[in-house]
gemmi code that builds the backbone of each chain (N, CA, C; Angstrom):
import gemmi

chains = {
    "A": [
        ("MET", (123.878, 45.124, 97.992), (123.012, 43.985, 97.693), (122.626, 44.008, 96.211)),
        ("ALA", (122.711, 42.842, 95.583), (122.388, 42.767, 94.157), (120.917, 43.077, 93.924)),
        ("THR", (120.655, 43.867, 92.895), (119.266, 44.166, 92.559), (118.654, 42.973, 91.832)),
        ("THR", (117.343, 43.033, 91.688), (116.655, 41.966, 90.943), (117.198, 41.899, 89.522)),
        ("PHE", (117.396, 43.080, 88.906), (117.934, 43.072, 87.544), (119.303, 42.390, 87.505)),
        ("ASP", (120.169, 42.689, 88.477), (121.503, 42.067, 88.493), (121.401, 40.549, 88.557)),
        ("LYS", (120.509, 40.079, 89.410), (120.353, 38.616, 89.538), (119.830, 38.012, 88.229)),
        ("VAL", (118.862, 38.684, 87.626), (118.305, 38.183, 86.368), (119.369, 38.195, 85.269)),
        ("ALA", (120.125, 39.270, 85.213), (121.173, 39.373, 84.187), (122.234, 38.289, 84.387)),
        ("ASP", (122.583, 38.026, 85.634), (123.558, 36.955, 85.912), (123.017, 35.598, 85.453)),
        ("ILE", (121.745, 35.376, 85.723), (121.118, 34.108, 85.315), (121.146, 33.972, 83.797)),
        ("ILE", (120.791, 35.043, 83.111), (120.764, 35.003, 81.638), (122.170, 34.782, 81.081)),
        ("ALA", (123.129, 35.491, 81.659), (124.512, 35.351, 81.173), (124.990, 33.909, 81.321)),
        ("GLU", (124.679, 33.325, 82.462), (125.153, 31.960, 82.718), (124.367, 30.942, 81.891)),
        ("THR", (123.064, 31.117, 81.811), (122.223, 30.131, 81.125), (122.446, 30.153, 79.620)),
        ("CYS", (122.601, 31.343, 79.057), (122.638, 31.479, 77.598), (124.030, 31.800, 77.061)),
        ("ASP", (124.997, 31.840, 77.950), (126.366, 32.140, 77.521), (126.421, 33.474, 76.767)),
        ("ILE", (125.761, 34.466, 77.334), (125.778, 35.823, 76.766), (126.680, 36.679, 77.654)),
        ("PRO", (127.582, 37.478, 77.078), (128.446, 38.317, 77.917), (127.609, 39.193, 78.852)),
        ("ARG", (127.960, 39.164, 80.133), (127.165, 39.872, 81.137), (127.047, 41.373, 80.813)),
        ("GLU", (128.148, 41.946, 80.288), (128.143, 43.388, 80.056), (127.197, 43.805, 78.921)),
        ("SER", (126.800, 42.849, 78.100), (125.886, 43.196, 77.005), (124.423, 43.111, 77.433)),
        ("ILE", (124.186, 42.702, 78.657), (122.804, 42.563, 79.145), (122.442, 43.821, 79.932)),
        ("LYS", (121.544, 44.620, 79.383), (121.174, 45.918, 79.974), (119.722, 45.877, 80.460)),
        ("PRO", (119.382, 46.801, 81.358), (117.971, 46.861, 81.798), (117.011, 47.067, 80.630)),
        ("GLU", (117.496, 47.765, 79.582), (116.630, 48.051, 78.431), (116.595, 46.890, 77.434)),
        ("SER", (117.414, 45.864, 77.657), (117.479, 44.759, 76.682), (116.167, 43.985, 76.659)),
        ("HIS", (115.741, 43.661, 75.445), (114.572, 42.791, 75.260), (115.099, 41.360, 75.133)),
        ("ALA", (114.534, 40.467, 75.932), (115.097, 39.106, 76.002), (115.141, 38.427, 74.636)),
        ("THR", (114.079, 38.581, 73.863), (114.070, 37.878, 72.575), (114.574, 38.761, 71.432)),
        ("LYS", (114.157, 40.029, 71.417), (114.512, 40.883, 70.274), (115.975, 41.321, 70.307)),
        ("ASP", (116.488, 41.651, 71.482), (117.877, 42.120, 71.573), (118.852, 40.980, 71.892)),
        ("LEU", (118.484, 40.155, 72.846), (119.412, 39.106, 73.290), (119.220, 37.798, 72.524)),
        ("GLU", (118.152, 37.744, 71.716), (117.878, 36.583, 70.852), (117.789, 35.280, 71.646)),
        ("ILE", (117.162, 35.373, 72.794), (116.947, 34.181, 73.609), (115.737, 33.438, 73.047)),
        ("ASP", (115.908, 32.164, 72.744), (114.767, 31.422, 72.189), (113.928, 30.840, 73.322)),
        ("SER", (112.804, 30.234, 72.934), (111.825, 29.816, 73.945), (112.372, 28.710, 74.832)),
        ("LEU", (113.222, 27.847, 74.289), (113.774, 26.770, 75.116), (114.740, 27.338, 76.157)),
        ("ASP", (115.602, 28.244, 75.722), (116.506, 28.872, 76.691), (115.712, 29.661, 77.733)),
        ("PHE", (114.593, 30.243, 77.280), (113.809, 31.005, 78.247), (113.188, 30.096, 79.305)),
        ("LEU", (112.915, 28.841, 78.940), (112.438, 27.885, 79.961), (113.504, 27.684, 81.029)),
        ("ASP", (114.755, 27.539, 80.592), (115.862, 27.373, 81.558), (115.984, 28.615, 82.442)),
        ("ILE", (115.818, 29.786, 81.817), (115.894, 31.037, 82.580), (114.747, 31.106, 83.583)),
        ("ALA", (113.552, 30.747, 83.125), (112.386, 30.771, 84.026), (112.607, 29.827, 85.207)),
        ("PHE", (113.154, 28.653, 84.922), (113.432, 27.683, 85.992), (114.411, 28.289, 87.001)),
        ("ALA", (115.468, 28.913, 86.491), (116.476, 29.512, 87.387), (115.873, 30.679, 88.182)),
        ("ILE", (115.034, 31.488, 87.534), (114.390, 32.617, 88.236), (113.414, 32.084, 89.285)),
        ("ASP", (112.608, 31.101, 88.900), (111.658, 30.509, 89.861), (112.400, 30.046, 91.115)),
        ("LYS", (113.516, 29.363, 90.882), (114.297, 28.824, 92.020), (114.920, 29.954, 92.833)),
        ("ALA", (115.539, 30.924, 92.130), (116.286, 31.976, 92.826), (115.369, 32.860, 93.679)),
        ("PHE", (114.143, 33.111, 93.182), (113.238, 34.028, 93.884), (112.092, 33.296, 94.595)),
        ("ASN", (112.093, 31.967, 94.462), (111.043, 31.156, 95.074), (109.646, 31.624, 94.638)),
        ("ILE", (109.509, 31.789, 93.338), (108.226, 32.220, 92.756), (107.911, 31.314, 91.564)),
        ("LYS", (106.805, 31.596, 90.913), (106.450, 30.879, 89.687), (106.060, 31.925, 88.648)),
        ("LEU", (106.974, 32.200, 87.741), (106.668, 33.171, 86.680), (105.453, 32.687, 85.893)),
        ("PRO", (104.412, 33.499, 85.771), (103.197, 33.039, 85.068), (103.344, 33.125, 83.551)),
        ("LEU", (104.250, 32.339, 83.017), (104.570, 32.443, 81.584), (103.368, 32.189, 80.682)),
        ("GLU", (102.544, 31.211, 81.085), (101.385, 30.899, 80.238), (100.428, 32.092, 80.179)),
        ("GLN", (100.213, 32.724, 81.317), (99.316, 33.898, 81.354), (99.904, 35.040, 80.529)),
        ("TRP", (101.194, 35.278, 80.675), (101.834, 36.355, 79.925), (101.736, 36.105, 78.421)),
        ("THR", (102.018, 34.858, 78.034), (101.958, 34.509, 76.609), (100.547, 34.724, 76.069)),
        ("GLN", (99.574, 34.318, 76.866), (98.179, 34.485, 76.457), (97.841, 35.965, 76.266)),
        ("GLU", (98.283, 36.789, 77.219), (98.007, 38.231, 77.133), (98.636, 38.835, 75.877)),
        ("VAL", (99.856, 38.413, 75.581), (100.536, 38.933, 74.388), (99.814, 38.463, 73.126)),
        ("ASN", (99.473, 37.164, 73.098), (98.790, 36.619, 71.912), (97.423, 37.258, 71.700)),
        ("ASP", (96.763, 37.621, 72.799), (95.432, 38.236, 72.701), (95.507, 39.741, 72.442)),
        ("GLY", (96.718, 40.283, 72.397), (96.882, 41.712, 72.155), (96.599, 42.573, 73.372)),
        ("GLN", (96.520, 41.958, 74.541), (96.236, 42.716, 75.768), (97.503, 43.305, 76.379)),
        ("ALA", (98.658, 42.783, 75.969), (99.928, 43.281, 76.506), (100.985, 43.209, 75.421)),
        ("SER", (101.974, 44.071, 75.539), (103.100, 44.014, 74.598), (104.157, 43.080, 75.168)),
        ("THR", (105.004, 42.553, 74.297), (106.090, 41.697, 74.795), (107.031, 42.505, 75.679)),
        ("GLU", (107.105, 43.827, 75.425), (108.001, 44.681, 76.224), (107.629, 44.646, 77.704)),
        ("LYS", (106.357, 44.491, 77.987), (105.890, 44.504, 79.376), (106.535, 43.382, 80.194)),
        ("TYR", (106.798, 42.266, 79.529), (107.320, 41.111, 80.262), (108.759, 40.751, 79.908)),
        ("PHE", (109.202, 41.142, 78.716), (110.487, 40.627, 78.260), (111.595, 41.669, 78.138)),
        ("VAL", (111.276, 42.958, 78.344), (112.357, 43.929, 78.559), (112.805, 43.726, 80.009)),
        ("LEU", (114.100, 43.581, 80.211), (114.570, 43.040, 81.500), (114.220, 43.910, 82.703)),
        ("LYS", (114.206, 45.250, 82.528), (113.838, 46.074, 83.684), (112.366, 45.838, 84.041)),
        ("ASN", (111.542, 45.586, 83.026), (110.127, 45.302, 83.276), (109.953, 43.902, 83.875)),
        ("LEU", (110.724, 42.960, 83.330), (110.683, 41.602, 83.893), (111.077, 41.637, 85.368)),
        ("SER", (112.099, 42.440, 85.672), (112.553, 42.557, 87.067), (111.443, 43.145, 87.949)),
        ("THR", (110.730, 44.121, 87.414), (109.593, 44.691, 88.165), (108.522, 43.632, 88.407)),
        ("ARG", (108.238, 42.819, 87.361), (107.232, 41.761, 87.510), (107.681, 40.774, 88.599)),
        ("ILE", (108.976, 40.467, 88.607), (109.505, 39.538, 89.627), (109.333, 40.144, 91.014)),
        ("ASP", (109.673, 41.417, 91.146), (109.498, 42.085, 92.455), (108.037, 42.034, 92.904)),
        ("GLU", (107.131, 42.230, 91.965), (105.699, 42.174, 92.294), (105.300, 40.782, 92.768)),
        ("LEU", (105.827, 39.763, 92.084), (105.489, 38.382, 92.467), (106.066, 38.043, 93.842)),
        ("VAL", (107.286, 38.512, 94.095), (107.910, 38.268, 95.404), (107.103, 38.978, 96.498)),
        ("ALA", (106.707, 40.221, 96.212), (105.933, 40.984, 97.204), (104.573, 40.323, 97.457)),
        ("ALA", (103.941, 39.851, 96.388), (102.621, 39.210, 96.532), (102.734, 37.928, 97.354)),
        ("LYS", (103.845, 37.247, 97.171), (104.049, 35.992, 97.913), (104.232, 36.266, 99.399)),
        ("GLY", (104.904, 37.372, 99.689), (105.178, 37.701, 101.085), (104.014, 38.379, 101.785)),
        ("ALA", (103.032, 38.840, 100.991), (101.908, 39.600, 101.572), (100.978, 38.700, 102.369)),
    ],
    "B": [
        ("MET", (109.048, -3.965, 77.030), (109.495, -2.834, 76.221), (109.207, -3.142, 74.755)),
        ("ARG", (108.454, -2.233, 74.122), (108.159, -2.421, 72.689), (108.995, -1.384, 71.937)),
        ("LEU", (110.235, -1.776, 71.687), (111.201, -0.823, 71.140), (110.726, -0.192, 69.836)),
        ("GLU", (110.187, -1.040, 68.948), (109.826, -0.530, 67.623), (108.657, 0.458, 67.694)),
        ("TYR", (107.898, 0.418, 68.776), (106.780, 1.348, 68.954), (107.136, 2.476, 69.925)),
        ("PHE", (108.391, 2.464, 70.365), (108.847, 3.482, 71.304), (108.024, 3.470, 72.591)),
        ("GLN", (107.525, 2.303, 72.953), (106.806, 2.175, 74.222), (107.761, 1.475, 75.187)),
        ("MET", (108.432, 2.274, 75.974), (109.594, 1.789, 76.714), (109.231, 1.144, 78.054)),
        ("ILE", (108.129, 1.559, 78.625), (107.790, 1.109, 79.973), (106.831, -0.077, 79.904)),
        ("ASP", (107.105, -1.122, 80.667), (106.207, -2.284, 80.695), (105.130, -2.123, 81.760)),
        ("ARG", (105.511, -1.608, 82.911), (104.503, -1.459, 83.973), (104.950, -0.399, 84.972)),
        ("ILE", (103.958, 0.152, 85.635), (104.221, 1.116, 86.703), (104.238, 0.339, 88.014)),
        ("ILE", (105.286, 0.505, 88.780), (105.404, -0.233, 90.047), (104.727, 0.529, 91.175)),
        ("GLU", (104.963, 1.832, 91.183), (104.499, 2.617, 92.328), (104.380, 4.084, 91.919)),
        ("VAL", (103.340, 4.717, 92.399), (103.179, 6.160, 92.152), (102.846, 6.840, 93.466)),
        ("ASP", (103.539, 7.925, 93.741), (103.179, 8.774, 94.877), (102.996, 10.178, 94.306)),
        ("LEU", (101.752, 10.492, 93.971), (101.506, 11.766, 93.286), (101.816, 12.959, 94.179)),
        ("GLU", (101.508, 12.825, 95.443), (101.734, 13.950, 96.357), (103.232, 14.251, 96.471)),
        ("ALA", (104.018, 13.190, 96.580), (105.470, 13.380, 96.683), (106.096, 13.667, 95.317)),
        ("GLY", (105.337, 13.415, 94.235), (105.870, 13.638, 92.892), (106.915, 12.602, 92.518)),
        ("ARG", (106.533, 11.319, 92.659), (107.505, 10.249, 92.425), (106.804, 9.063, 91.759)),
        ("LEU", (107.483, 8.451, 90.810), (106.910, 7.294, 90.103), (108.026, 6.307, 89.779)),
        ("ARG", (107.752, 5.019, 90.027), (108.708, 3.958, 89.672), (108.093, 3.088, 88.588)),
        ("ALA", (108.904, 2.727, 87.618), (108.426, 1.930, 86.493), (109.455, 0.855, 86.162)),
        ("ALA", (108.973, -0.212, 85.535), (109.868, -1.319, 85.196), (109.733, -1.684, 83.729)),
        ("CYS", (110.798, -2.225, 83.183), (110.747, -2.733, 81.816), (111.880, -3.715, 81.595)),
        ("THR", (111.710, -4.526, 80.580), (112.755, -5.478, 80.206), (113.179, -5.190, 78.781)),
        ("VAL", (114.463, -5.037, 78.597), (114.985, -4.807, 77.244), (114.763, -6.094, 76.448)),
        ("PRO", (114.135, -6.013, 75.262), (113.889, -7.250, 74.505), (115.198, -7.951, 74.136)),
        ("LYS", (115.087, -9.288, 74.043), (116.309, -10.034, 73.702), (116.660, -9.864, 72.235)),
        ("GLU", (115.604, -9.593, 71.438), (115.875, -9.424, 70.010), (115.166, -8.181, 69.488)),
        ("SER", (115.830, -7.470, 68.630), (115.249, -6.306, 67.967), (116.126, -5.958, 66.779)),
        ("THR", (115.510, -5.413, 65.752), (116.322, -5.001, 64.592), (117.341, -3.927, 64.999)),
        ("ILE", (117.012, -3.180, 66.054), (117.952, -2.154, 66.530), (119.311, -2.763, 66.865)),
        ("PHE", (119.276, -3.954, 67.432), (120.541, -4.575, 67.855), (121.348, -5.123, 66.679)),
        ("GLU", (120.695, -5.209, 65.521), (121.464, -5.653, 64.345), (122.464, -4.565, 63.937)),
        ("GLY", (122.116, -3.325, 64.246), (123.031, -2.230, 63.902), (123.804, -1.708, 65.097)),
        ("HIS", (123.241, -1.924, 66.290), (123.830, -1.316, 67.503), (124.109, -2.414, 68.521)),
        ("PHE", (125.170, -3.249, 68.410), (126.102, -3.252, 67.293), (126.187, -4.683, 66.755)),
        ("PRO", (126.594, -4.854, 65.512), (126.728, -6.222, 64.992), (127.652, -7.043, 65.890)),
        ("SER", (127.171, -8.185, 66.338), (127.879, -9.152, 67.197), (128.079, -8.635, 68.630)),
        ("TYR", (127.631, -7.419, 68.915), (127.729, -6.904, 70.297), (126.514, -6.014, 70.575)),
        ("PRO", (125.339, -6.639, 70.748), (124.107, -5.836, 70.910), (124.085, -5.066, 72.221)),
        ("LEU", (123.796, -3.768, 72.113), (123.741, -2.883, 73.281), (122.501, -2.010, 73.208)),
        ("MET", (121.900, -1.759, 74.348), (120.783, -0.807, 74.413), (121.351, 0.595, 74.184)),
        ("PRO", (120.904, 1.310, 73.131), (121.453, 2.655, 72.865), (121.149, 3.628, 74.002)),
        ("GLY", (122.106, 4.476, 74.304), (121.925, 5.472, 75.356), (120.745, 6.389, 75.090)),
        ("VAL", (120.515, 6.725, 73.818), (119.388, 7.615, 73.520), (118.061, 6.966, 73.900)),
        ("LEU", (118.024, 5.632, 73.825), (116.776, 4.955, 74.206), (116.642, 4.867, 75.722)),
        ("LEU", (117.756, 4.892, 76.427), (117.669, 4.994, 77.896), (117.126, 6.363, 78.284)),
        ("ILE", (117.510, 7.388, 77.528), (116.923, 8.716, 77.770), (115.415, 8.651, 77.552)),
        ("GLU", (115.000, 7.954, 76.503), (113.566, 7.840, 76.229), (112.862, 7.103, 77.375)),
        ("CYS", (113.514, 6.068, 77.918), (112.937, 5.360, 79.081), (112.736, 6.333, 80.234)),
        ("MET", (113.747, 7.160, 80.489), (113.651, 8.119, 81.594), (112.576, 9.171, 81.288)),
        ("ALA", (112.523, 9.610, 80.031), (111.538, 10.632, 79.650), (110.117, 10.089, 79.789)),
        ("GLN", (109.908, 8.822, 79.415), (108.558, 8.268, 79.529), (108.175, 8.037, 80.993)),
        ("THR", (109.137, 7.605, 81.800), (108.860, 7.418, 83.232), (108.455, 8.749, 83.856)),
        ("ALA", (109.305, 9.751, 83.670), (109.003, 11.064, 84.252), (107.797, 11.688, 83.562)),
        ("GLY", (107.636, 11.428, 82.271), (106.521, 11.994, 81.515), (105.167, 11.524, 82.024)),
        ("TRP", (105.065, 10.215, 82.311), (103.797, 9.719, 82.860), (103.513, 10.359, 84.214)),
        ("LEU", (104.567, 10.554, 84.980), (104.377, 11.221, 86.284), (103.848, 12.642, 86.090)),
        ("VAL", (104.441, 13.353, 85.147), (104.003, 14.732, 84.875), (102.542, 14.734, 84.412)),
        ("CYS", (102.196, 13.774, 83.554), (100.806, 13.649, 83.093), (99.856, 13.466, 84.268)),
        ("MET", (100.228, 12.566, 85.155), (99.332, 12.258, 86.272), (99.207, 13.443, 87.218)),
        ("ARG", (100.345, 14.112, 87.460), (100.296, 15.289, 88.349), (99.389, 16.368, 87.763)),
        ("GLY", (99.356, 16.436, 86.425), (98.510, 17.426, 85.764), (97.140, 16.894, 85.398)),
        ("ARG", (96.797, 15.724, 85.922), (95.502, 15.074, 85.686), (95.210, 14.920, 84.194)),
        ("PHE", (96.265, 14.673, 83.427), (96.156, 14.395, 81.993), (95.482, 15.544, 81.223)),
        ("ALA", (95.566, 16.751, 81.780), (94.931, 17.894, 81.114), (95.727, 18.343, 79.893)),
        ("ALA", (97.012, 18.066, 79.863), (97.875, 18.488, 78.750), (99.003, 17.479, 78.609)),
        ("MET", (99.788, 17.668, 77.584), (100.806, 16.685, 77.214), (102.207, 17.232, 77.504)),
        ("PRO", (103.030, 16.477, 78.209), (104.417, 16.914, 78.392), (105.282, 16.482, 77.199)),
        ("PHE", (105.888, 17.440, 76.546), (106.808, 17.141, 75.451), (108.231, 17.363, 75.934)),
        ("LEU", (109.088, 16.399, 75.680), (110.481, 16.517, 76.125), (111.136, 17.700, 75.427)),
        ("ALA", (111.689, 18.618, 76.234), (112.272, 19.838, 75.667), (113.751, 19.974, 75.981)),
        ("GLY", (114.220, 19.255, 76.988), (115.629, 19.391, 77.327), (116.124, 18.237, 78.168)),
        ("VAL", (117.386, 17.903, 77.982), (118.029, 16.847, 78.778), (119.344, 17.414, 79.288)),
        ("LYS", (119.516, 17.361, 80.598), (120.763, 17.865, 81.172), (121.416, 16.771, 82.002)),
        ("GLU", (122.717, 16.813, 82.028), (123.470, 15.891, 82.882), (123.066, 14.446, 82.626)),
        ("GLY", (122.833, 14.119, 81.362), (122.519, 12.726, 81.031), (123.769, 11.872, 81.168)),
        ("LYS", (123.666, 10.830, 81.973), (124.844, 9.971, 82.189), (124.465, 8.503, 82.007)),
        ("PHE", (125.343, 7.778, 81.329), (125.136, 6.347, 81.113), (126.291, 5.656, 81.805)),
        ("ARG", (125.986, 5.052, 82.949), (127.067, 4.647, 83.854), (127.596, 3.257, 83.580)),
        ("THR", (126.818, 2.481, 82.860), (127.299, 1.144, 82.511), (126.556, 0.667, 81.263)),
        ("LEU", (127.014, -0.374, 80.653), (126.367, -0.870, 79.435), (125.095, -1.638, 79.784)),
        ("VAL", (124.096, -1.499, 78.938), (122.821, -2.198, 79.134), (122.619, -3.129, 77.931)),
        ("PHE", (122.240, -4.382, 78.241), (122.196, -5.418, 77.211), (120.775, -5.938, 76.991)),
        ("PRO", (120.552, -6.565, 75.835), (119.262, -7.222, 75.607), (118.950, -8.195, 76.744)),
        ("GLY", (117.698, -8.196, 77.179), (117.280, -9.087, 78.261), (117.412, -8.476, 79.646)),
        ("ASP", (118.092, -7.345, 79.765), (118.253, -6.717, 81.086), (116.903, -6.215, 81.603)),
        ("ARG", (116.699, -6.421, 82.887), (115.488, -5.891, 83.526), (115.865, -4.602, 84.234)),
        ("LEU", (115.141, -3.557, 83.867), (115.478, -2.219, 84.361), (114.338, -1.648, 85.198)),
        ("GLU", (114.731, -0.776, 86.119), (113.738, -0.056, 86.908), (114.093, 1.428, 86.859)),
        ("PHE", (113.088, 2.255, 86.633), (113.316, 3.701, 86.544), (112.520, 4.404, 87.643)),
        ("GLU", (113.120, 5.452, 88.166), (112.396, 6.265, 89.152), (112.462, 7.724, 88.734)),
        ("GLY", (111.296, 8.298, 88.538), (111.205, 9.707, 88.161), (110.696, 10.531, 89.320)),
        ("SER", (111.168, 11.750, 89.422), (110.666, 12.648, 90.474), (110.596, 14.073, 89.931)),
        ("VAL", (109.592, 14.784, 90.390), (109.406, 16.168, 89.957), (110.330, 17.077, 90.755)),
        ("VAL", (111.068, 17.903, 90.043), (111.959, 18.882, 90.690), (111.252, 20.223, 90.841)),
        ("HIS", (110.553, 20.629, 89.765), (109.904, 21.942, 89.790), (108.783, 21.981, 88.753)),
        ("GLU", (107.633, 22.470, 89.171), (106.527, 22.662, 88.239), (106.358, 24.149, 87.991)),
        ("GLY", (106.783, 24.593, 86.828), (106.641, 25.999, 86.469), (105.364, 26.227, 85.686)),
        ("SER", (105.238, 27.397, 85.121), (104.077, 27.733, 84.300), (104.359, 27.277, 82.869)),
        ("GLY", (103.718, 26.177, 82.483), (103.911, 25.663, 81.133), (105.109, 24.764, 80.957)),
        ("TYR", (105.771, 24.453, 82.033), (106.911, 23.540, 81.939), (107.107, 22.819, 83.279)),
        ("THR", (107.754, 21.664, 83.213), (108.103, 20.921, 84.428), (109.519, 20.398, 84.285)),
        ("VAL", (110.273, 20.487, 85.363), (111.619, 19.911, 85.398), (111.557, 18.685, 86.300)),
        ("ALA", (112.117, 17.590, 85.806), (112.093, 16.334, 86.566), (113.479, 15.699, 86.536)),
        ("GLU", (113.665, 14.762, 87.433), (114.885, 13.954, 87.417), (114.480, 12.500, 87.278)),
        ("CYS", (115.349, 11.716, 86.666), (115.051, 10.288, 86.563), (116.347, 9.493, 86.639)),
        ("THR", (116.246, 8.342, 87.261), (117.385, 7.422, 87.293), (116.913, 6.053, 86.812)),
        ("GLY", (117.819, 5.307, 86.223), (117.537, 3.928, 85.828), (118.465, 2.995, 86.585)),
        ("GLN", (117.929, 1.864, 86.991), (118.743, 0.911, 87.747), (118.599, -0.498, 87.163)),
        ("ARG", (119.632, -1.301, 87.383), (119.572, -2.733, 87.075), (120.110, -3.463, 88.299)),
        ("ASP", (119.309, -4.338, 88.843), (119.704, -5.064, 90.064), (120.147, -4.100, 91.164)),
        ("GLY", (119.452, -2.988, 91.289), (119.742, -2.043, 92.362), (120.933, -1.141, 92.113)),
        ("LYS", (121.561, -1.286, 90.953), (122.725, -0.448, 90.649), (122.360, 0.541, 89.546)),
        ("LYS", (122.733, 1.792, 89.773), (122.354, 2.839, 88.828), (123.026, 2.629, 87.467)),
        ("VAL", (122.214, 2.693, 86.405), (122.794, 2.581, 85.063), (122.749, 3.905, 84.298)),
        ("CYS", (121.796, 4.786, 84.682), (121.706, 6.066, 83.976), (120.932, 7.067, 84.826)),
        ("ASP", (121.121, 8.329, 84.544), (120.346, 9.372, 85.214), (120.417, 10.652, 84.382)),
        ("ALA", (119.432, 11.508, 84.581), (119.372, 12.766, 83.826), (118.361, 13.705, 84.451)),
        ("GLN", (118.541, 14.979, 84.146), (117.497, 15.969, 84.456), (116.757, 16.277, 83.156)),
        ("LEU", (115.455, 16.260, 83.219), (114.636, 16.397, 82.015), (113.703, 17.596, 82.147)),
        ("THR", (113.606, 18.361, 81.077), (112.653, 19.471, 81.058), (111.540, 19.136, 80.067)),
        ("PHE", (110.311, 19.310, 80.509), (109.150, 19.078, 79.652), (108.408, 20.387, 79.431)),
        ("ARG", (108.026, 20.616, 78.189), (107.136, 21.732, 77.880), (105.706, 21.167, 77.916)),
        ("ILE", (104.836, 21.793, 78.677), (103.471, 21.284, 78.818), (102.577, 21.989, 77.805)),
        ("MET", (102.030, 21.214, 76.886), (101.262, 21.813, 75.784), (99.934, 21.075, 75.592)),
        ("PRO", (98.992, 21.735, 74.940), (97.720, 21.043, 74.658), (97.953, 19.822, 73.777)),
        ("TYR", (97.056, 18.838, 73.892), (97.137, 17.694, 72.981), (96.967, 18.203, 71.552)),
        ("PRO", (97.753, 17.697, 70.612), (97.674, 18.203, 69.234), (96.310, 17.977, 68.585)),
        ("SER", (95.593, 16.920, 68.990), (94.282, 16.641, 68.397), (93.531, 15.698, 69.334)),
        ("PRO", (92.203, 15.636, 69.197), (91.435, 14.676, 70.007), (91.877, 13.233, 69.748)),
        ("GLN", (92.219, 12.937, 68.492), (92.657, 11.576, 68.158), (93.943, 11.227, 68.889)),
        ("PHE", (94.848, 12.185, 68.924), (96.117, 11.979, 69.640), (95.829, 11.700, 71.113)),
        ("ARG", (94.940, 12.516, 71.690), (94.612, 12.382, 73.108), (94.053, 10.988, 73.390)),
        ("GLU", (93.154, 10.512, 72.530), (92.561, 9.191, 72.733), (93.613, 8.095, 72.626)),
        ("ALA", (94.476, 8.211, 71.613), (95.530, 7.204, 71.429), (96.480, 7.212, 72.619)),
        ("PHE", (96.745, 8.405, 73.115), (97.641, 8.545, 74.262), (97.008, 7.918, 75.514)),
        ("PHE", (95.713, 8.146, 75.687), (95.015, 7.565, 76.836), (94.989, 6.032, 76.735)),
        ("THR", (94.823, 5.526, 75.519), (94.820, 4.070, 75.325), (96.160, 3.477, 75.743)),
        ("TRP", (97.209, 4.178, 75.379), (98.558, 3.755, 75.771), (98.669, 3.756, 77.306)),
        ("GLY", (98.203, 4.804, 77.929), (98.275, 4.890, 79.390), (97.433, 3.830, 80.078)),
        ("GLU", (96.275, 3.530, 79.478), (95.407, 2.505, 80.077), (96.055, 1.132, 79.987)),
        ("ARG", (96.847, 0.915, 78.933), (97.569, -0.347, 78.810), (98.559, -0.505, 79.974)),
        ("LEU", (99.037, 0.622, 80.478), (99.950, 0.598, 81.637), (99.172, 0.648, 82.963)),
        ("GLU", (97.846, 0.553, 82.829), (96.957, 0.545, 83.998), (97.056, 1.844, 84.805)),
        ("LEU", (97.275, 2.934, 84.105), (97.264, 4.236, 84.780), (95.817, 4.646, 85.055)),
        ("PRO", (95.564, 5.312, 86.164), (94.189, 5.684, 86.518), (93.710, 6.913, 85.754)),
        ("ILE", (93.678, 6.769, 84.429), (93.346, 7.930, 83.598), (91.911, 8.392, 83.832)),
        ("LYS", (90.990, 7.440, 83.878), (89.566, 7.828, 84.050), (89.368, 8.593, 85.353)),
        ("GLU", (90.023, 8.123, 86.390), (89.863, 8.766, 87.701), (90.478, 10.169, 87.705)),
        ("LEU", (91.591, 10.325, 87.018), (92.306, 11.601, 87.086), (91.830, 12.602, 86.041)),
        ("ALA", (91.482, 12.099, 84.852), (91.249, 13.016, 83.735), (89.808, 13.450, 83.595)),
        ("ARG", (88.889, 12.672, 84.132), (87.488, 12.985, 83.813), (86.689, 13.290, 85.060)),
    ],
}
model = gemmi.Model(1)
for chain_id, residues in chains.items():
    chain = gemmi.Chain(chain_id)
    for i, (resn, *xyz) in enumerate(residues, 1):
        res = gemmi.Residue()
        res.name, res.seqid = resn, gemmi.SeqId(i, " ")
        for name, pos in zip(("N", "CA", "C"), xyz):
            atom = gemmi.Atom()
            atom.name, atom.element = name, gemmi.Element(name[0])
            atom.pos, atom.b_iso = gemmi.Position(*pos), 0.0
            res.add_atom(atom)
        chain.add_residue(res)
    model.add_chain(chain)
structure = gemmi.Structure()
structure.add_model(model)
structure.setup_entities()
């Protein structure tokens, strides 16, 4: 069964035309993969649909802007995958 | 349709906020300086302006669903199709529907019809952002009130 990271990486590869093999769990969406904010909207839409969740992008952005969280917490893909798992679990709880 | 002011919609026909659907109507003006260039002796409604019609139809729906708390800015157009030519004087009807409301963005679909036949359709992505200024917000509300949108009921 595909892991959350695999699904996210597939979405990113397809949405942004990035070679799948270059997308690693340690990759930072913006710093390493150079995904811009518009492409990230498309990715968020695809993730929302695939996992039937709503990524709280506005809250995350606010936390980063306020210095309460690092971008790594949300945009390094293994961490993003963990956040997705948490949202899926919270939805099912 | 006030082409020179980019006010594409003449009136809202029907809104179903719960279902996330809005129908709007407009008439392409018979004369406009735009048609002097697009094209000489063969005036046509530009496809980019049909996109704007769809964006404004779906945009007003997004505004209403969000109770006018923020402004939807067009951020993406996918699968935009122009299925037939649209001419000055044509009466058009657009139907917008919400596909997905994410955090800070909304994806919608819109179609345009003439005499019940589809002329265009697209998927539109809006980034939802604060109004740039109080003046902008007031001007925007004035525009919406001209379309008889229930801004006072929804926004305040």
